[in-house]
N, C-alpha and C positions, 0 to 999 in steps of 0.2 A: 528447415532452419527457422527457429522461433524468434520473432522480433516483438518487443514490448514497447508501447507508446503510452506515456502518461499525459494527462491533461487535467485541467481544473484548478490549478494553483493560482494564487494571486494575493492581493493585499486585502486584509479584512480587519475590522476593529475588534478589540477584546469583547468576548461574549457573542461574536458572530459565528457564522457557519460557512463551510465550504464542502463540496463533494469532489473528491478526486476520482478519476477513472484511469484504468490501465487496460488497454486492449491488446490482445495477442494476435499475431498475424494469421494464425491458423487454429484449427480445433485441437484441443489438448486431450490426449487419451491417457487412460490408465491412472496410476497413483501419482498424485502431485500435491503440492501445496503452493498457494500464492500468498504473498505477504507484502506488507508495506513497512519499509524502514525509513528512518529519517536521520539526517546528519546536520547538526547546527555548527556554526563556526567555532573552532577550537574544541569540539567534542567528537567522540567516536560515534560511528554509525550504530544505531540501536533499532531493535525490532519494535514496531508499533503495534501491529496486529497481523494475524495470519489466519488462513482458512484452508482446510484440506479438501480433497476431491469429494469426501463424504459429507462435508458441511461443518465439521468441527471447527470452532473458532477459539482463538486466544488473544489476549490483549496485554500490553504493558500496564503495570499498575497505574502509571501516570495518566492513562487515557481511559481507563475503565469507567463506564457510565457516561462518557462523553462521545466516544468514537464508536462507529459500527462498521465492520467489514462485511461485504456481501459479494456475491458473484452471479453472473448471468451466463450459464453454460452455452446457450444458443449463440450468444454474442462473443464468447471467449473473453469476457471482460470482468474485472474485479473492481470494486468500488470501495472507497473509504469516505463515509459520511462523518464529518467532523463538526461537532456542536460545542457551544460554550468555550470557544477558543481562547487561549491564554497567550500572552507574549512568549512564554517559554515553549510554545508549540512551533515557534518560528524555526524553519529548517528547510533544507531540500528534501523532498520526499521521493523515495525510490520504490518502484514496484519490482518484486522478484518472483520468478517462477522456479520452483524446484521440481524436477522430474525424477522419479525413483524407478530405475530399471532393475533388472534381475541382479546385476552385479556392479552397478554404477549409479551415482547420483550426479545430476547436472543442474547447475544454476544458470539462469538467464536474468539479466538486469535491464531495466529501462534506463533512460538517460536522466531522469529526475525532473521534478517540477517544484518551483519555489513557492513556499507558503510563508507569508509575512503577516504577523499579528501585531498591529501597532495602532496607536491613536494618531 
């Protein structure tokens, strides 16, 4: 049973940086993706960045050049380094693990961590 725990959120001024972490409870095997989503008040949840088991990454246009997703396989942890933060980055950030099996796909979500960018 996979559990995901996010950490690293907080209050930061515009232009500042934060690093979010998402740790899985156990080793992840096979084909998978890990991703960061965010949801701001009054808006739909959106994909921010994703990384596959092979290391391929993708980013939302709004964060390209500012955010970097990475992972540490030994620690079963995915990170989101956020630089040059803007007020519009304010949201609850959620970690998601997607496991791809032979005939099924399963999603696991963390509980979320609040990021607030404000003066």
